N, C-alpha and C positions, 0 to 999 in steps of 0.2 A: 504494500500500500504506500509506503514511503517512496519507493521507486516510481510508482504511478503518479503520485502528486508532483514529485520533483521533475519527472519527464514532461508532464503536462505544463507545468509552469515554465520550464526552460524553453519548450517549443513555442509557447505563446509569446515569451519575451523575445525570442529570435524573430518570430513573425512580425511583432511590433517594430523591431529594429529594421527589418526589411522594408516595411511600409514607409517609415520615416526616411530611410536612405533613398527610396524611389522618389519620394516627393522632393527631397533635396536635390536629387539628380536633375529633375525636370527644371527646377528654378535656376540652378547654376548653369545648366546648358543654355537656357534662354539668355542669361547674361553673357556667356561665351560666344553665342551666335553672332554677336555684333562684330567680332574680330575675324570671323571666317572669311577667307578670300584675301586677307592682308598677308603679303609675302607668301610663305608656304604653309600658312595655317589653314588646313583643309577641314572638311566636315568630319572625316575620320579621326584626324588629330585632336579636334575639339572633343569628340566623344571619348577618346582615350584619356585625355587630360582630365576631363570631368570625372570619368570612372575611377581614375587613380586617386583623385581628391576625395572621393566618397569614403575611402577607408578612414581618413581623418575625421570626416563628418560622423561616420558610424561610431567611432571611438568617443567623440564628444557627446553624442546623443545617447550613449549606452545607458546611463541611469534612468533618464526619462523614458526611453523606449522600453526598457525592461519593466518599468512600473506600469505603463499602459498595456503592454502585451500580457503581463502576468495578471492584471486585473481582468482582462478579457477571458483568460483561461480559467481563473478561479471563479469568475462570474458564470462561465459555462457550467462548471461543476455545481455551483449553487442552483442554477436554473434547472438542472436535471436532477436536483435533490440528492446529488451524490455526497455533498458535504453533510446533509442531514443524516444520511445513512451511515457515514463515517462516525458521526457523533453518537448515533444510536448503538453502534458497535463498540463504543467505549473510547474512541479517539478524542483526546482533549484538544482544545484550541492550541495549546502549547506543542502538542505532538505534530499537529498539522503545520504549525509555524516552523517547527524544526525541519520538516521536509522541504518547506519553501526556502529556508536558509541554506540547506544543502545545495539546492538548485542555484541559489544566489552565489555561493562560493565558487561553483563551477563556472558560472557566467563571469564572475569577477576575475578568475584566472584567465578566461578567454579575453576579457577586456585588457588585462595587464599585458598579455602577450601581444595583442594587437597594437597597444600604445607604445610598446618598447621596441618591437621589431618590424611589424608590417606597416603601420601608418607612417613612421618617419621615412622609410625607404620609398613608399609609394608617393608621398608628398614631394620628396626630392626628385624623383623621376618625372613627376608631372611638371615641376618647375623647369627641369632641364628640357623636356620636350617642347614646352611652351616657348622657352627662350630660343631654341634652335629653329622652330617653325616660323617664328616672327622675324627671323633674320639676324639674330644675335649669335655670337659664338657659343658653342656648347660649354655649359658650366659658368656662364657669365654671372658673377656675383654682384657687381655694381660698378658704377662709374668712378668711384673714389672712396677711400676709407682712411680713417685715422685709427691707429692702434698704439697701445702702450705696453712696453715690455721692460720692466725694471727701470733703468735710467734712460732707456731709449724711447723716443716718440717717433713713430713711423707714419709717413704719409705716402699713399700710392694713388696716382691719378686714375689708374684703371686696374681692374682685377679680372683678366680674361679667364684664368683658371685658379683654383684654390692654391696650387703650388707655384703660381707665377704672378708677379706684380710688375706693372709697367709704370714708368715715371716715378721712381722711388726717391724719397728724401727722408733721411733719418737725422733726428736731432738728439744729441746726447746731453743730458742734464746731469751735472755733478756739482754737489754742494750748492744747490739752488742757483746755478749759473750755467749758461750755455757753454759747453766745453768743446763741442764738435758738431759739424754738419757733414753728412755723407750723402752724396747724390749719385745716382746711377740710372741708366736708361731702363733697367729691368732688374729683377731679382728672382732666382729660381731656388726652390727648396730641395736640397740635396744632402743626403746622409745626416739628417737631423739638424741642419743649419741652413740659413739663407745665404746663397752665394750671389754677390753683386759684382758682375764683370764690368770692367772699364769704369771703376768708381773714382769719384773726386772727393777727397777728404780735406775739409777746411777745419783746422784746429785753432782754438782761441787759447792762448797761453795766459796763465793766471797773472804773470808779471807784465802782461801787455804784449801786443803783437799778434800776428796771424801767420800761421803756417799752412801753405797750400801744396798738396801733392797729389799725383795721379798714381793709381794702383791698377794693375791688370785684373786682379780678382780679390775680393774681400768677403770674409765669412762672418756672419752674425748669428750667434746661437741664442737660445732663450726659450721661454714658454710659448711664444707665438708660433703656432703650427698651422698647416693648412686646415686641419680639423677645426681649430679655433676660428679661422677666417670664415669657414662655411657657417658656423653657428651665428656669427655676427649678423649676417644678412638673411637668416631664416627666422620665421616667427617662432618664439620660444615654445608655443603650444604644439608645434609639429616636430619637436626634437625628442629623441629618446632620453630616458632617464640618465643613461651613462654619459651622453653628450652634455646634458645639462649639468651634471655633477662635475665633469671635467672643466666646463667653461666657468662655472661658479668658482672653482678653485683658481682658475687663471685670473679672473677679475679680482678676487679677494687678495691674491698674491701680489697684484699691482695696485692695491688700494683704490679700486674702482667700484662703482655702485653695482651690486649684483642682485638687488631686490627683485627685479623683474624676472630674472631667471630662477631665483630661489622660489618665487611664487609659482612659476610654471612647474618646477620640480615637485613641490608639495601638492599641487593640483593633480599631477600625474599619479602621485601616491594615493591621493584621496579618492580618485575615480573608482577603483575596484571596491573600496569600502562603501562608497555611495550606491553602487549597484546592489550590494547586499541589503543596505538600509531601505532602498526603494522597494525591494521585493518583500521585506519584512512588513513594510507599511501596507501592503495589499491585503494582508490577513484581516486586520480589524475593519478595513473598508468593506471587504466582501461579506464578512459575518454581520457587520452592522446593517448591510442592505437587506439581509434576510428578515429583519424585524421592522424596518422603516421604509426607506426609499427603494426603488427598483434598481436592478443591476445596471441598467443603462445610465441612470443618474449617478451611480457610484463610479462608473467608468468615466463619465464626464468630469466628475470631481477629481478623479485620478489624473486626467489630462491637465486640469488646472494646477494640481499639486506639482506635477512634473515641470510645468512651465514656471511655477513659482520657485522651485528649486534651481532651475537653470538661470533665471533672472537674478535670484539672490546670490548665486555663485558668482556671476559676472559683476554684480554691483559691489559685493564685498571685495572682490579681487581688485577692481579699479580703485575703490576707496583705500585699500591697503597701500597701493602705489602712491596715491596722492598724500595721504596722511601718515605714511611711514609705519603702518601696523606690521607686527611680526608676520612673515609669510606663512609660517606653519599654522598660526591661529586663524588667519583669514581664509586659508585653503580648507581647513577642517571644520570651521564654524558652521557652515550650512549643513554639512553631513551630521554633525553632532546635534544640531537643533532638530533635524528630522528624525534622528535616532531616538531622541528623547520623546518626541511626539509619537513615534511608532510604539515604544515600550509603554508609554502611558495609556494609549488607546487600547493596546493589546491586553493590558491588565483589566480593563473595564469590560472586555468581552466575556460573556458567559456561555 
């Protein structure tokens, strides 16, 4: 019986997720359709780009979709009086809730795997296909970046690839003064360091005077890697937990603000937990509908609850960045609030 309940809930949750993803696909493809015909951006390319981006959308919608889908599944059991029969056989509400939580844990593991391995790779491939089809070089990261690595401040006019920089200018700050400027037409990442061919080094002496010299090749090591450059230009929400953790370490090692990426990391950790909480919340909603409102009304209420969770999550996340709230607290607060509501309402069900 536990397996039957868990399978029913998981199937309904996945069906709800599929419906939301299909709706998102239609709306995003309508937005992408305006760019079809520009350069090499064809109808097939647009379809592929949108399809790849749906993996990230599915991950983001996982808690809300599982809530809606599980409500439909449990509502179906209630409509067919199967929940009444289970109660008559001696199954308590807690026993049924336990089976629902088992399904939630399995779905949470699926969400975690999707967010860590599948969604980041799919989002990166979609961005690469989009850039290539619209006429840009493969792997274009941006037209210019600033980066800090210890006592070096690096400026690149163009980043055609993650391991190549064009129009490089490096400022070396030592003891709160400009000690050196290095300019080079390009930089390539080789053997764990950036190699600057045909570099010009301008050194400012502490006693006064300027020394100018040309070098055929110059190597700069440090924490700035191609992986870190890729993180800079990608939305934090689409990164894997490992990439976020590494980049947070890079930012904090250079005394830079890491709140945005720390928040994204905690949100990624909170999403699987939110999936379990949303499923747990379906139990009191469905059992409450047996004595008061109809199942359809409870499902509609579940949709509103899912939207409220989604909007509250975004609101608190943005407020955390503005007012400097701890990322862990702001990421976990919506989940903890809904968990408290789920446990409170579950205790009131008889």
